[in-house]
N, C-alpha and C positions, 0 to 999 in steps of 0.2 A: 853338229859335231860336238860342240861344247855341252849340249844337253846329254848326248850319249856318254861322254866322258864323266859328266857329273853323276849320272845314274850309276855308272859302274863304280865310281869312287864311293858312292853311298852304300852300294851293295858290299864292296870290299871292307868298308869301315864297319858295317853291321856284322859281317861274318867274323871280323877280327875281334869285335866286342863280345860276341857270343863265345868264341873260342877262349878268349881271356877269362870270361866269367866261368866257363866250364873248368878251366885249369885251376882257377882260384877255389872253386867249390870242391874240386877233387882234392886239392891240397888241404882244404879246411876240414873235410870230412874223413879223408882216408890217408892223409900224410902222416902216418904213425909208424913207429918201429913195429916189427913183427911181434905178434902176441906170443907170450911165453906159454909153454905147455903146462898141463896140470890144473888149469882153471876151468871151472864148471859154468860160470856165468860171465865173468868179466872178459870183454873183448880187448883188442889191442888199444882202443881208445880209452876205455875205462881203466885199464892197467896203467897206461901212461899218466892219466890224471891222478890215480891213487898213489902212484910212486911219487909224483910231484908234491902232492899234499902231505904225504908221510915225511918226505925230506924237509918240507917247510915247517910243519908243526913240531917235528922232533928231529932236528939236524944232528949230525954226528958230533958236533962240538957243543951240544947242549949241556944243561946241568946234570943230566943222566947220561953216562957214557954208552948209551945204546941208541942207535938211530932208529927212526921209524921203519926204514927198510929192513934193518937187522932184526927188528922186533917182529917182523912178519905182518905188518899192517895190511899189506895188499892181499895176502893170502887169507887173512882173517875176514876182510871185507867180502871176498869171494865166497867164503863159507857162510857168512852171515846172509848174503843174498840168496844163496842156494837153499838155506833153511826157511827163507821168507815165503809167504804166500805170493802168488803171481801178481795180484793187484799192488801189494806193498812193494814188491820187487820193481815193478815198472815205475812207481813213484820215486823210489830211491835212485833208479838209473836216470830219470829225468832230472833229479836234483844234481847228480854228478855232471850231467851234460850242461846244465845251466852254469855251473861254476867253471866248466871248461871254456864256454864260449862267451860268457858275460863280459870278460875284459874287452872283447872286440866292440862292444857297445858302450860300456861304461869307462873303460880305461883302468888305470892311468896309462897303460901301454896297450896298444891295439894288437895284441897277440893272444893266442890261445894260452890258457893257464899253464898247460904242460910244457909250453915252449918258452916260458919266461925263466929268467934267472931268479935266484933266491930273493934278491932285493926287490925285484918287480913283483914277485908273488906276495911278499909281505906287505907291500904298498897296496896291492889289490885287496888283500884280506882286511887290512885296516880300514880302507874305504868302505868295503862291504859291511863291516861290523857297525860302522857309524852312519850308514846310509839311511836316508829318510824313507826308502822303499822297503816295506816289510819283507817282500819276497827275497831281496838281496840279503837281508840280515838273516832270515830264517834258513835259507839254503846254505849259507856259509857256516852258520852255527851247527846245522845238522851234519854237514860234512866233517867239521871238526870233531863232533861227538863220535861219529863212526870211526874215525881214525884213532881217537883217544881210546875207545873200547878195544880196538885191536892192539894198541900199544901196551896197555896194562893187562892184556891177556898173555903177555910174555913172562916166563919165569925169571929171566935175567933182569928184566926191568923191576919186577917186584923184589927181587933179591937186593937190588941197588938201593931201594927205598926202605928196606927192612921189613918186607912183608913176604908172605908165602901163600900158596894156594891152600885153602882149607874148606872142604865141602861140608864139614860138620862143626861150625864154629861154636855151637852150644853143647857139643858132646851129647847129642840126643840119641845117637845110634845105640849106645849101651843101654840107656834107660828104656828106649823103645823096644829093644829085644826082650828085656825083662818083662815089660808090660804085655808084649805079644804072647810070651810063654804062659803068663798067668791068665790071660783073657781067652785062651783057646783060639778059635777061628775068628773071633771078632776083630775088628779093626781098632787098635788102641788109640786113645787120644794122645797127641804128642806131649811128651813130658818135658818139664823145664829142668835145667841144670845151670845154676849160677856159678859153678866151680870154675868155669873158664873166664868169668867176668870178675868175680870177687874171690880172692884166695881165702880158703877156709869155709866158704859158704857151700853147703851141701843141700840140694833140694830133695825132699822125700820122694820115694818112688811113685807115690800116688798123687803128686802135685801136678796140677794142670798147667799147660804151657802159657795160659793167659795170666799167670801170676808170677812172672819171672822176677827173681830177686835181683 
């Protein structure tokens, strides 16, 4: 009788352990808010992580009065991944997943990155940056770089720091048009113009770009 009870207790304990493990894994992998619409690559998990990273690196009360969320860092990351080649995209997604789950292994708080509060996230990032493990350092720095790219892709952010979008900083379009008209159908050599760099300096029309003043 005792043996029968013991066997059944072992079975019940095993089933309970399996059920608890399944629930924990389900919460770990799928316990995220619903994915927002309009994203091409980022799932609910990556969206949650990107929002958490954007809030941490560029909080609303930071030196620039535009938060990472307001600057559209999450949308930028989605566009960046959509433009990437498939192998690169997979590596970048693995990078994001590592930062999401690494705190469960390394701490300092055994929670997913997206579930931490701001103080806990900063503690994790500081530890990762100073870690002796190269993988921890490079994945954290890469995530910070991606979020930073998205932040400074915002016109309001650039306006706050006295910059603006300029796709022709050397004013080459005008000189290129002149060269193209004189060269006929040939492809002109890019021309230099130091006018935007040094006031009063004017580059000749036939000056090559490899000799910028």
